HTML snippet that shows the backbone in 3Dmol.js (N, CA, C, O; Angstrom):
<script src="https://3Dmol.org/build/3Dmol-min.js"></script>
<div id="view" style="width:600px;height:400px;position:relative"></div>
<script>
const pdb = `
ATOM      1  N   UNK A   1     122.858-110.897 -54.688  1.00  0.00           N
ATOM      2  CA  UNK A   1     123.194-111.469 -53.167  1.00  0.00           C
ATOM      3  C   UNK A   1     124.616-111.753 -53.151  1.00  0.00           C
ATOM      4  O   UNK A   1     125.081-112.119 -52.072  1.00  0.00           O
ATOM      5  N   UNK A   2     125.365-111.658 -54.111  1.00  0.00           N
ATOM      6  CA  UNK A   2     126.169-112.813 -54.362  1.00  0.00           C
ATOM      7  C   UNK A   2     126.364-113.594 -53.931  1.00  0.00           C
ATOM      8  O   UNK A   2     127.356-113.747 -53.218  1.00  0.00           O
ATOM      9  N   UNK A   3     125.540-114.419 -54.154  1.00  0.00           N
ATOM     10  CA  UNK A   3     125.866-115.757 -54.828  1.00  0.00           C
ATOM     11  C   UNK A   3     126.889-116.442 -55.420  1.00  0.00           C
ATOM     12  O   UNK A   3     126.694-116.421 -56.636  1.00  0.00           O
ATOM     13  N   UNK A   4     127.857-117.021 -55.152  1.00  0.00           N
ATOM     14  CA  UNK A   4     129.022-117.952 -56.078  1.00  0.00           C
ATOM     15  C   UNK A   4     128.647-119.450 -56.247  1.00  0.00           C
ATOM     16  O   UNK A   4     129.558-120.201 -56.595  1.00  0.00           O
ATOM     17  N   UNK A   5     127.349-119.997 -56.029  1.00  0.00           N
ATOM     18  CA  UNK A   5     127.265-121.503 -56.172  1.00  0.00           C
ATOM     19  C   UNK A   5     126.130-121.385 -56.806  1.00  0.00           C
ATOM     20  O   UNK A   5     125.453-120.397 -56.523  1.00  0.00           O
ATOM     21  N   UNK A   6     125.667-122.243 -57.718  1.00  0.00           N
ATOM     22  CA  UNK A   6     124.719-122.783 -58.301  1.00  0.00           C
ATOM     23  C   UNK A   6     123.278-123.308 -57.869  1.00  0.00           C
ATOM     24  O   UNK A   6     123.187-124.264 -57.099  1.00  0.00           O
ATOM     25  N   UNK A   7     121.910-122.528 -58.490  1.00  0.00           N
ATOM     26  CA  UNK A   7     120.780-122.550 -57.512  1.00  0.00           C
ATOM     27  C   UNK A   7     119.889-123.784 -58.593  1.00  0.00           C
ATOM     28  O   UNK A   7     120.194-124.171 -59.722  1.00  0.00           O
ATOM     29  N   UNK A   8     118.893-124.108 -57.846  1.00  0.00           N
ATOM     30  CA  UNK A   8     118.542-124.811 -59.200  1.00  0.00           C
ATOM     31  C   UNK A   8     116.884-124.611 -58.805  1.00  0.00           C
ATOM     32  O   UNK A   8     116.193-124.766 -57.798  1.00  0.00           O
ATOM     33  N   UNK A   9     116.621-124.052 -60.600  1.00  0.00           N
ATOM     34  CA  UNK A   9     114.890-123.708 -60.657  1.00  0.00           C
ATOM     35  C   UNK A   9     114.512-125.120 -61.107  1.00  0.00           C
ATOM     36  O   UNK A   9     115.106-125.747 -61.984  1.00  0.00           O
ATOM     37  N   UNK A  10     113.305-125.612 -60.309  1.00  0.00           N
ATOM     38  CA  UNK A  10     112.542-126.770 -60.977  1.00  0.00           C
ATOM     39  C   UNK A  10     110.622-126.895 -61.469  1.00  0.00           C
ATOM     40  O   UNK A  10     109.648-127.533 -61.069  1.00  0.00           O
ATOM     41  N   UNK A  11     110.987-125.592 -62.823  1.00  0.00           N
ATOM     42  CA  UNK A  11     109.567-125.829 -63.047  1.00  0.00           C
ATOM     43  C   UNK A  11     108.821-126.758 -63.392  1.00  0.00           C
ATOM     44  O   UNK A  11     107.603-126.611 -63.498  1.00  0.00           O
ATOM     45  N   UNK A  12     109.735-128.391 -63.731  1.00  0.00           N
ATOM     46  CA  UNK A  12     109.103-128.757 -64.437  1.00  0.00           C
ATOM     47  C   UNK A  12     108.754-130.306 -63.280  1.00  0.00           C
ATOM     48  O   UNK A  12     108.335-131.391 -63.682  1.00  0.00           O
ATOM     49  N   UNK A  13     109.039-129.992 -62.024  1.00  0.00           N
ATOM     50  CA  UNK A  13     108.690-130.891 -61.148  1.00  0.00           C
ATOM     51  C   UNK A  13     109.692-132.167 -60.694  1.00  0.00           C
ATOM     52  O   UNK A  13     109.645-132.893 -59.702  1.00  0.00           O
ATOM     53  N   UNK A  14     110.382-132.142 -61.545  1.00  0.00           N
ATOM     54  CA  UNK A  14     111.020-133.461 -61.985  1.00  0.00           C
ATOM     55  C   UNK A  14     111.890-133.271 -60.462  1.00  0.00           C
ATOM     56  O   UNK A  14     111.110-133.662 -59.593  1.00  0.00           O
ATOM     57  N   UNK A  15     113.122-132.849 -59.855  1.00  0.00           N
ATOM     58  CA  UNK A  15     113.900-133.021 -59.069  1.00  0.00           C
ATOM     59  C   UNK A  15     112.959-133.246 -57.747  1.00  0.00           C
ATOM     60  O   UNK A  15     112.977-134.337 -57.176  1.00  0.00           O
ATOM     61  N   UNK A  16     112.000-131.989 -57.208  1.00  0.00           N
ATOM     62  CA  UNK A  16     111.215-131.987 -56.610  1.00  0.00           C
ATOM     63  C   UNK A  16     110.965-133.700 -56.286  1.00  0.00           C
ATOM     64  O   UNK A  16     111.337-134.392 -55.339  1.00  0.00           O
ATOM     65  N   UNK A  17     110.289-133.979 -57.327  1.00  0.00           N
ATOM     66  CA  UNK A  17     109.709-135.877 -57.279  1.00  0.00           C
ATOM     67  C   UNK A  17     110.778-136.607 -56.870  1.00  0.00           C
ATOM     68  O   UNK A  17     110.808-137.586 -56.124  1.00  0.00           O
ATOM     69  N   UNK A  18     111.735-135.983 -57.485  1.00  0.00           N
ATOM     70  CA  UNK A  18     113.261-137.261 -57.602  1.00  0.00           C
ATOM     71  C   UNK A  18     113.646-137.408 -56.099  1.00  0.00           C
ATOM     72  O   UNK A  18     113.971-138.572 -55.862  1.00  0.00           O
ATOM     73  N   UNK A  19     113.729-136.377 -54.720  1.00  0.00           N
ATOM     74  CA  UNK A  19     113.831-135.697 -54.002  1.00  0.00           C
ATOM     75  C   UNK A  19     113.117-136.296 -52.750  1.00  0.00           C
ATOM     76  O   UNK A  19     113.645-136.507 -51.658  1.00  0.00           O
ATOM     77  N   UNK A  20     111.707-136.550 -53.136  1.00  0.00           N
ATOM     78  CA  UNK A  20     110.747-136.901 -52.514  1.00  0.00           C
ATOM     79  C   UNK A  20     110.320-135.827 -51.545  1.00  0.00           C
ATOM     80  O   UNK A  20     110.105-136.000 -50.345  1.00  0.00           O
ATOM     81  N   UNK A  21     110.214-134.567 -52.294  1.00  0.00           N
ATOM     82  CA  UNK A  21     109.496-133.181 -51.539  1.00  0.00           C
ATOM     83  C   UNK A  21     108.510-132.533 -52.433  1.00  0.00           C
ATOM     84  O   UNK A  21     108.418-131.309 -52.331  1.00  0.00           O
ATOM     85  N   UNK A  22     107.648-133.228 -53.414  1.00  0.00           N
ATOM     86  CA  UNK A  22     106.623-132.978 -53.950  1.00  0.00           C
ATOM     87  C   UNK A  22     105.706-133.865 -53.078  1.00  0.00           C
ATOM     88  O   UNK A  22     105.875-134.922 -52.470  1.00  0.00           O
ATOM     89  N   UNK A  23     104.193-132.633 -53.341  1.00  0.00           N
ATOM     90  CA  UNK A  23     103.372-133.112 -52.750  1.00  0.00           C
ATOM     91  C   UNK A  23     102.507-133.779 -53.999  1.00  0.00           C
ATOM     92  O   UNK A  23     101.573-133.107 -54.438  1.00  0.00           O
ATOM     93  N   UNK A  24     102.782-135.079 -54.589  1.00  0.00           N
ATOM     94  CA  UNK A  24     101.992-135.520 -55.569  1.00  0.00           C
ATOM     95  C   UNK A  24     101.440-136.668 -55.609  1.00  0.00           C
ATOM     96  O   UNK A  24     101.696-137.620 -56.347  1.00  0.00           O
ATOM     97  N   UNK A  25     100.272-136.503 -54.373  1.00  0.00           N
ATOM     98  CA  UNK A  25      99.777-137.594 -53.676  1.00  0.00           C
ATOM     99  C   UNK A  25      98.368-137.554 -54.762  1.00  0.00           C
ATOM    100  O   UNK A  25      97.559-136.893 -54.112  1.00  0.00           O
ATOM    101  N   UNK A  26      97.708-137.930 -56.059  1.00  0.00           N
ATOM    102  CA  UNK A  26      96.392-137.647 -56.737  1.00  0.00           C
ATOM    103  C   UNK A  26      95.113-137.367 -55.601  1.00  0.00           C
ATOM    104  O   UNK A  26      94.363-136.391 -55.579  1.00  0.00           O
ATOM    105  N   UNK A  27      95.121-138.480 -54.726  1.00  0.00           N
ATOM    106  CA  UNK A  27      94.251-137.611 -54.070  1.00  0.00           C
ATOM    107  C   UNK A  27      93.994-136.539 -53.555  1.00  0.00           C
ATOM    108  O   UNK A  27      92.809-136.207 -53.554  1.00  0.00           O
ATOM    109  N   UNK A  28      95.013-135.612 -52.931  1.00  0.00           N
ATOM    110  CA  UNK A  28      95.194-134.491 -52.647  1.00  0.00           C
ATOM    111  C   UNK A  28      94.286-133.349 -53.743  1.00  0.00           C
ATOM    112  O   UNK A  28      93.870-132.240 -53.408  1.00  0.00           O
ATOM    113  N   UNK A  29      94.145-133.982 -55.071  1.00  0.00           N
ATOM    114  CA  UNK A  29      93.434-133.206 -55.825  1.00  0.00           C
ATOM    115  C   UNK A  29      92.059-133.415 -56.017  1.00  0.00           C
ATOM    116  O   UNK A  29      91.521-132.785 -56.929  1.00  0.00           O
ATOM    117  N   UNK A  30      91.242-134.346 -55.182  1.00  0.00           N
ATOM    118  CA  UNK A  30      90.032-134.685 -55.548  1.00  0.00           C
ATOM    119  C   UNK A  30      89.563-134.208 -53.977  1.00  0.00           C
ATOM    120  O   UNK A  30      88.375-134.127 -53.665  1.00  0.00           O
ATOM    121  N   UNK A  31      90.861-133.858 -52.885  1.00  0.00           N
ATOM    122  CA  UNK A  31      90.003-133.129 -51.534  1.00  0.00           C
ATOM    123  C   UNK A  31      90.519-131.145 -51.847  1.00  0.00           C
ATOM    124  O   UNK A  31      91.622-130.643 -52.064  1.00  0.00           O
ATOM    125  N   UNK A  32      89.339-130.614 -51.744  1.00  0.00           N
ATOM    126  CA  UNK A  32      89.063-129.466 -51.535  1.00  0.00           C
ATOM    127  C   UNK A  32      90.504-128.387 -50.701  1.00  0.00           C
ATOM    128  O   UNK A  32      91.278-127.506 -51.077  1.00  0.00           O
ATOM    129  N   UNK A  33      90.208-129.149 -49.398  1.00  0.00           N
ATOM    130  CA  UNK A  33      91.205-128.483 -48.387  1.00  0.00           C
ATOM    131  C   UNK A  33      92.814-128.922 -48.952  1.00  0.00           C
ATOM    132  O   UNK A  33      93.731-128.228 -48.512  1.00  0.00           O
ATOM    133  N   UNK A  34      93.076-129.766 -49.669  1.00  0.00           N
ATOM    134  CA  UNK A  34      94.520-130.357 -50.226  1.00  0.00           C
ATOM    135  C   UNK A  34      95.013-129.444 -51.453  1.00  0.00           C
ATOM    136  O   UNK A  34      96.074-128.835 -51.585  1.00  0.00           O
ATOM    137  N   UNK A  35      93.530-129.578 -52.597  1.00  0.00           N
ATOM    138  CA  UNK A  35      94.590-129.112 -53.800  1.00  0.00           C
ATOM    139  C   UNK A  35      95.423-128.071 -53.705  1.00  0.00           C
ATOM    140  O   UNK A  35      96.475-127.962 -54.335  1.00  0.00           O
ATOM    141  N   UNK A  36      94.845-127.046 -52.680  1.00  0.00           N
ATOM    142  CA  UNK A  36      96.288-125.874 -53.284  1.00  0.00           C
ATOM    143  C   UNK A  36      97.441-126.625 -52.742  1.00  0.00           C
ATOM    144  O   UNK A  36      98.508-126.043 -52.936  1.00  0.00           O
ATOM    145  N   UNK A  37      97.497-127.352 -52.340  1.00  0.00           N
ATOM    146  CA  UNK A  37      99.037-127.961 -52.054  1.00  0.00           C
ATOM    147  C   UNK A  37      99.742-128.796 -53.223  1.00  0.00           C
ATOM    148  O   UNK A  37     100.913-128.798 -53.603  1.00  0.00           O
ATOM    149  N   UNK A  38      98.556-129.543 -53.682  1.00  0.00           N
ATOM    150  CA  UNK A  38      99.130-130.700 -54.524  1.00  0.00           C
ATOM    151  C   UNK A  38     100.224-130.057 -55.754  1.00  0.00           C
ATOM    152  O   UNK A  38     100.025-129.012 -56.373  1.00  0.00           O
ATOM    153  N   UNK A  39     101.244-130.845 -55.894  1.00  0.00           N
ATOM    154  CA  UNK A  39     102.330-130.129 -57.040  1.00  0.00           C
ATOM    155  C   UNK A  39     102.761-129.584 -56.834  1.00  0.00           C
ATOM    156  O   UNK A  39     103.499-129.075 -57.678  1.00  0.00           O
ATOM    157  N   UNK A  40     102.759-129.107 -55.478  1.00  0.00           N
ATOM    158  CA  UNK A  40     103.732-128.101 -55.250  1.00  0.00           C
ATOM    159  C   UNK A  40     105.063-128.642 -53.643  1.00  0.00           C
ATOM    160  O   UNK A  40     104.986-129.339 -52.632  1.00  0.00           O
ATOM    161  N   UNK A  41     105.953-127.914 -54.220  1.00  0.00           N
ATOM    162  CA  UNK A  41     107.337-128.566 -53.372  1.00  0.00           C
ATOM    163  C   UNK A  41     107.089-127.832 -51.753  1.00  0.00           C
ATOM    164  O   UNK A  41     107.076-126.623 -51.523  1.00  0.00           O
ATOM    165  N   UNK A  42     106.878-129.092 -50.621  1.00  0.00           N
ATOM    166  CA  UNK A  42     107.525-128.665 -49.575  1.00  0.00           C
ATOM    167  C   UNK A  42     108.913-127.488 -49.787  1.00  0.00           C
ATOM    168  O   UNK A  42     109.644-127.199 -50.734  1.00  0.00           O
ATOM    169  N   UNK A  43     108.769-126.959 -48.127  1.00  0.00           N
ATOM    170  CA  UNK A  43     110.678-126.355 -48.571  1.00  0.00           C
ATOM    171  C   UNK A  43     111.758-127.130 -48.126  1.00  0.00           C
ATOM    172  O   UNK A  43     112.118-127.450 -46.993  1.00  0.00           O
ATOM    173  N   UNK A  44     112.114-127.322 -49.021  1.00  0.00           N
ATOM    174  CA  UNK A  44     113.267-128.285 -49.105  1.00  0.00           C
ATOM    175  C   UNK A  44     114.679-127.061 -49.121  1.00  0.00           C
ATOM    176  O   UNK A  44     114.690-125.929 -49.604  1.00  0.00           O
ATOM    177  N   UNK A  45     115.857-127.867 -48.350  1.00  0.00           N
ATOM    178  CA  UNK A  45     117.283-127.696 -48.304  1.00  0.00           C
ATOM    179  C   UNK A  45     118.431-128.203 -48.428  1.00  0.00           C
ATOM    180  O   UNK A  45     119.172-128.279 -47.448  1.00  0.00           O
ATOM    181  N   UNK A  46     118.762-128.592 -49.494  1.00  0.00           N
ATOM    182  CA  UNK A  46     119.655-129.622 -49.998  1.00  0.00           C
ATOM    183  C   UNK A  46     121.063-128.848 -50.411  1.00  0.00           C
ATOM    184  O   UNK A  46     121.098-127.756 -50.978  1.00  0.00           O
ATOM    185  N   UNK A  47     122.100-129.551 -50.054  1.00  0.00           N
ATOM    186  CA  UNK A  47     123.271-129.067 -49.771  1.00  0.00           C
ATOM    187  C   UNK A  47     123.990-130.319 -50.570  1.00  0.00           C
ATOM    188  O   UNK A  47     124.274-131.313 -49.902  1.00  0.00           O
ATOM    189  N   UNK A  48     124.349-130.296 -52.249  1.00  0.00           N
ATOM    190  CA  UNK A  48     125.257-131.193 -52.863  1.00  0.00           C
ATOM    191  C   UNK A  48     126.568-130.555 -52.721  1.00  0.00           C
ATOM    192  O   UNK A  48     126.703-129.331 -52.719  1.00  0.00           O
ATOM    193  N   UNK A  49     127.936-131.736 -52.553  1.00  0.00           N
ATOM    194  CA  UNK A  49     128.993-131.364 -52.834  1.00  0.00           C
ATOM    195  C   UNK A  49     129.284-131.420 -54.613  1.00  0.00           C
ATOM    196  O   UNK A  49     128.293-131.519 -55.336  1.00  0.00           O
ATOM    197  N   UNK A  50     130.196-131.375 -55.026  1.00  0.00           N
ATOM    198  CA  UNK A  50     131.337-131.407 -56.146  1.00  0.00           C
ATOM    199  C   UNK A  50     130.930-132.486 -56.663  1.00  0.00           C
ATOM    200  O   UNK A  50     130.413-132.470 -57.780  1.00  0.00           O
ATOM    201  N   UNK A  51     131.128-133.985 -55.738  1.00  0.00           N
ATOM    202  CA  UNK A  51     131.013-135.049 -56.143  1.00  0.00           C
ATOM    203  C   UNK A  51     129.891-135.714 -56.501  1.00  0.00           C
ATOM    204  O   UNK A  51     129.837-136.816 -57.046  1.00  0.00           O
ATOM    205  N   UNK A  52     128.704-134.782 -56.072  1.00  0.00           N
ATOM    206  CA  UNK A  52     127.141-135.197 -56.395  1.00  0.00           C
ATOM    207  C   UNK A  52     126.663-135.692 -55.075  1.00  0.00           C
ATOM    208  O   UNK A  52     125.451-135.901 -55.015  1.00  0.00           O
ATOM    209  N   UNK A  53     127.096-135.833 -54.416  1.00  0.00           N
ATOM    210  CA  UNK A  53     126.499-136.490 -52.876  1.00  0.00           C
ATOM    211  C   UNK A  53     125.991-135.324 -51.991  1.00  0.00           C
ATOM    212  O   UNK A  53     126.616-134.409 -51.454  1.00  0.00           O
ATOM    213  N   UNK A  54     124.224-135.735 -52.002  1.00  0.00           N
ATOM    214  CA  UNK A  54     123.900-134.787 -50.796  1.00  0.00           C
ATOM    215  C   UNK A  54     124.594-135.231 -49.588  1.00  0.00           C
ATOM    216  O   UNK A  54     124.802-136.395 -49.248  1.00  0.00           O
ATOM    217  N   UNK A  55     125.091-133.614 -48.679  1.00  0.00           N
ATOM    218  CA  UNK A  55     125.769-133.606 -47.738  1.00  0.00           C
ATOM    219  C   UNK A  55     124.610-133.061 -46.628  1.00  0.00           C
ATOM    220  O   UNK A  55     124.997-133.070 -45.460  1.00  0.00           O
ATOM    221  N   UNK A  56     123.302-132.613 -46.859  1.00  0.00           N
ATOM    222  CA  UNK A  56     122.179-131.778 -45.863  1.00  0.00           C
ATOM    223  C   UNK A  56     120.957-132.150 -46.645  1.00  0.00           C
ATOM    224  O   UNK A  56     120.619-131.878 -47.797  1.00  0.00           O
ATOM    225  N   UNK A  57     120.402-132.833 -45.715  1.00  0.00           N
ATOM    226  CA  UNK A  57     119.004-132.277 -46.506  1.00  0.00           C
ATOM    227  C   UNK A  57     117.630-132.272 -45.148  1.00  0.00           C
ATOM    228  O   UNK A  57     117.475-132.920 -44.113  1.00  0.00           O
ATOM    229  N   UNK A  58     116.868-131.222 -45.821  1.00  0.00           N
ATOM    230  CA  UNK A  58     115.828-131.074 -44.890  1.00  0.00           C
ATOM    231  C   UNK A  58     114.545-130.442 -45.654  1.00  0.00           C
ATOM    232  O   UNK A  58     114.534-129.922 -46.770  1.00  0.00           O
ATOM    233  N   UNK A  59     113.589-130.608 -44.855  1.00  0.00           N
ATOM    234  CA  UNK A  59     112.032-130.616 -45.368  1.00  0.00           C
ATOM    235  C   UNK A  59     111.007-130.259 -44.453  1.00  0.00           C
ATOM    236  O   UNK A  59     110.423-130.925 -43.598  1.00  0.00           O
ATOM    237  N   UNK A  60     110.880-128.771 -44.894  1.00  0.00           N
ATOM    238  CA  UNK A  60     109.184-128.186 -43.875  1.00  0.00           C
ATOM    239  C   UNK A  60     108.286-128.448 -44.405  1.00  0.00           C
ATOM    240  O   UNK A  60     108.437-129.128 -45.420  1.00  0.00           O
ATOM    241  N   UNK A  61     107.331-128.176 -44.126  1.00  0.00           N
ATOM    242  CA  UNK A  61     106.234-127.969 -44.546  1.00  0.00           C
ATOM    243  C   UNK A  61     105.932-126.466 -45.131  1.00  0.00           C
ATOM    244  O   UNK A  61     106.099-125.491 -44.397  1.00  0.00           O
ATOM    245  N   UNK A  62     105.563-126.349 -46.238  1.00  0.00           N
ATOM    246  CA  UNK A  62     105.553-124.507 -46.600  1.00  0.00           C
ATOM    247  C   UNK A  62     105.377-123.706 -46.032  1.00  0.00           C
ATOM    248  O   UNK A  62     105.688-122.577 -46.410  1.00  0.00           O
ATOM    249  N   UNK A  63     104.647-124.014 -44.569  1.00  0.00           N
ATOM    250  CA  UNK A  63     104.100-122.417 -43.858  1.00  0.00           C
ATOM    251  C   UNK A  63     105.414-122.466 -42.608  1.00  0.00           C
ATOM    252  O   UNK A  63     105.752-121.423 -42.047  1.00  0.00           O
ATOM    253  N   UNK A  64     105.891-123.438 -42.370  1.00  0.00           N
ATOM    254  CA  UNK A  64     106.415-123.680 -40.930  1.00  0.00           C
ATOM    255  C   UNK A  64     107.930-122.875 -41.834  1.00  0.00           C
ATOM    256  O   UNK A  64     108.027-122.627 -43.036  1.00  0.00           O
ATOM    257  N   UNK A  65     109.292-122.545 -40.346  1.00  0.00           N
ATOM    258  CA  UNK A  65     110.158-121.779 -40.490  1.00  0.00           C
ATOM    259  C   UNK A  65     111.182-122.460 -41.210  1.00  0.00           C
ATOM    260  O   UNK A  65     111.195-123.691 -41.209  1.00  0.00           O
ATOM    261  N   UNK A  66     112.024-121.813 -41.813  1.00  0.00           N
ATOM    262  CA  UNK A  66     113.374-122.548 -42.173  1.00  0.00           C
ATOM    263  C   UNK A  66     114.395-123.013 -41.173  1.00  0.00           C
ATOM    264  O   UNK A  66     114.288-122.654 -40.000  1.00  0.00           O
ATOM    265  N   UNK A  67     115.545-123.922 -41.632  1.00  0.00           N
ATOM    266  CA  UNK A  67     115.925-124.428 -40.474  1.00  0.00           C
ATOM    267  C   UNK A  67     116.861-122.968 -40.007  1.00  0.00           C
ATOM    268  O   UNK A  67     116.866-121.899 -40.617  1.00  0.00           O
ATOM    269  N   UNK A  68     117.815-123.395 -38.424  1.00  0.00           N
ATOM    270  CA  UNK A  68     118.647-122.237 -38.147  1.00  0.00           C
ATOM    271  C   UNK A  68     119.366-122.011 -39.273  1.00  0.00           C
ATOM    272  O   UNK A  68     119.513-123.030 -39.948  1.00  0.00           O
ATOM    273  N   UNK A  69     119.918-120.929 -39.756  1.00  0.00           N
ATOM    274  CA  UNK A  69     121.335-120.848 -40.928  1.00  0.00           C
ATOM    275  C   UNK A  69     122.392-121.551 -40.144  1.00  0.00           C
ATOM    276  O   UNK A  69     122.999-122.402 -40.793  1.00  0.00           O
ATOM    277  N   UNK A  70     122.716-121.414 -39.030  1.00  0.00           N
ATOM    278  CA  UNK A  70     123.864-122.243 -38.147  1.00  0.00           C
ATOM    279  C   UNK A  70     123.744-123.207 -39.328  1.00  0.00           C
ATOM    280  O   UNK A  70     124.263-122.988 -40.422  1.00  0.00           O
ATOM    281  N   UNK A  71     122.862-124.528 -38.959  1.00  0.00           N
ATOM    282  CA  UNK A  71     123.125-125.889 -39.099  1.00  0.00           C
ATOM    283  C   UNK A  71     123.478-126.108 -40.617  1.00  0.00           C
ATOM    284  O   UNK A  71     123.986-127.195 -40.893  1.00  0.00           O
ATOM    285  N   UNK A  72     123.238-125.074 -41.779  1.00  0.00           N
ATOM    286  CA  UNK A  72     123.577-124.809 -43.138  1.00  0.00           C
ATOM    287  C   UNK A  72     124.777-124.812 -43.064  1.00  0.00           C
ATOM    288  O   UNK A  72     125.485-125.705 -43.530  1.00  0.00           O
ATOM    289  N   UNK A  73     125.315-123.483 -42.272  1.00  0.00           N
ATOM    290  CA  UNK A  73     126.658-122.870 -42.177  1.00  0.00           C
ATOM    291  C   UNK A  73     127.400-123.856 -41.993  1.00  0.00           C
ATOM    292  O   UNK A  73     128.423-124.086 -42.639  1.00  0.00           O
ATOM    293  N   UNK A  74     126.897-124.613 -40.984  1.00  0.00           N
ATOM    294  CA  UNK A  74     127.903-125.858 -40.764  1.00  0.00           C
ATOM    295  C   UNK A  74     128.308-126.539 -41.481  1.00  0.00           C
ATOM    296  O   UNK A  74     129.317-127.175 -41.176  1.00  0.00           O
ATOM    297  N   UNK A  75     127.711-126.706 -42.725  1.00  0.00           N
ATOM    298  CA  UNK A  75     127.663-128.337 -43.515  1.00  0.00           C
ATOM    299  C   UNK A  75     128.168-127.603 -44.655  1.00  0.00           C
ATOM    300  O   UNK A  75     128.556-128.416 -45.494  1.00  0.00           O
ATOM    301  N   UNK A  76     128.337-126.337 -45.062  1.00  0.00           N
ATOM    302  CA  UNK A  76     128.996-125.296 -46.210  1.00  0.00           C
ATOM    303  C   UNK A  76     130.283-125.785 -45.893  1.00  0.00           C
ATOM    304  O   UNK A  76     131.086-126.510 -46.480  1.00  0.00           O
ATOM    305  N   UNK A  77     130.254-124.914 -44.286  1.00  0.00           N
ATOM    306  CA  UNK A  77     131.950-125.300 -43.335  1.00  0.00           C
ATOM    307  C   UNK A  77     132.576-126.255 -43.880  1.00  0.00           C
ATOM    308  O   UNK A  77     133.514-126.128 -44.667  1.00  0.00           O
ATOM    309  N   UNK A  78     132.130-127.204 -43.522  1.00  0.00           N
ATOM    310  CA  UNK A  78     132.642-128.471 -43.523  1.00  0.00           C
ATOM    311  C   UNK A  78     132.767-129.094 -44.737  1.00  0.00           C
ATOM    312  O   UNK A  78     133.366-130.146 -44.516  1.00  0.00           O
ATOM    313  N   UNK A  79     132.490-128.985 -46.021  1.00  0.00           N
ATOM    314  CA  UNK A  79     132.827-129.127 -47.326  1.00  0.00           C
ATOM    315  C   UNK A  79     133.733-128.303 -48.080  1.00  0.00           C
ATOM    316  O   UNK A  79     133.875-128.483 -49.290  1.00  0.00           O
ATOM    317  N   UNK A  80     134.664-126.972 -47.142  1.00  0.00           N
ATOM    318  CA  UNK A  80     135.605-126.902 -47.879  1.00  0.00           C
ATOM    319  C   UNK A  80     136.992-126.806 -47.456  1.00  0.00           C
ATOM    320  O   UNK A  80     137.890-126.739 -48.295  1.00  0.00           O
TER     321      UNK A  80
END
`;
const viewer = $3Dmol.createViewer("view");
viewer.addModel(pdb, "pdb");
viewer.setStyle({}, {cartoon: {color: "spectrum"}});
viewer.zoomTo();
viewer.render();
</script>
């Protein structure tokens, strides 16, 4: 896809928990209607600059659409 920037894979769920995007309420594991979401991440878009500062963050429920591309592109454009 021509990606020239680093992406993060969070198989251990440490980053999801640190960024507050993980469904980690233990009560969810007891609820048959919620158990499917337990320990899963919300949709999250995080732009972090070279100094490690979060410049953009947005979360949605997994079934919701992604934010408009122009939002993310604007933030990325401002980093240059």
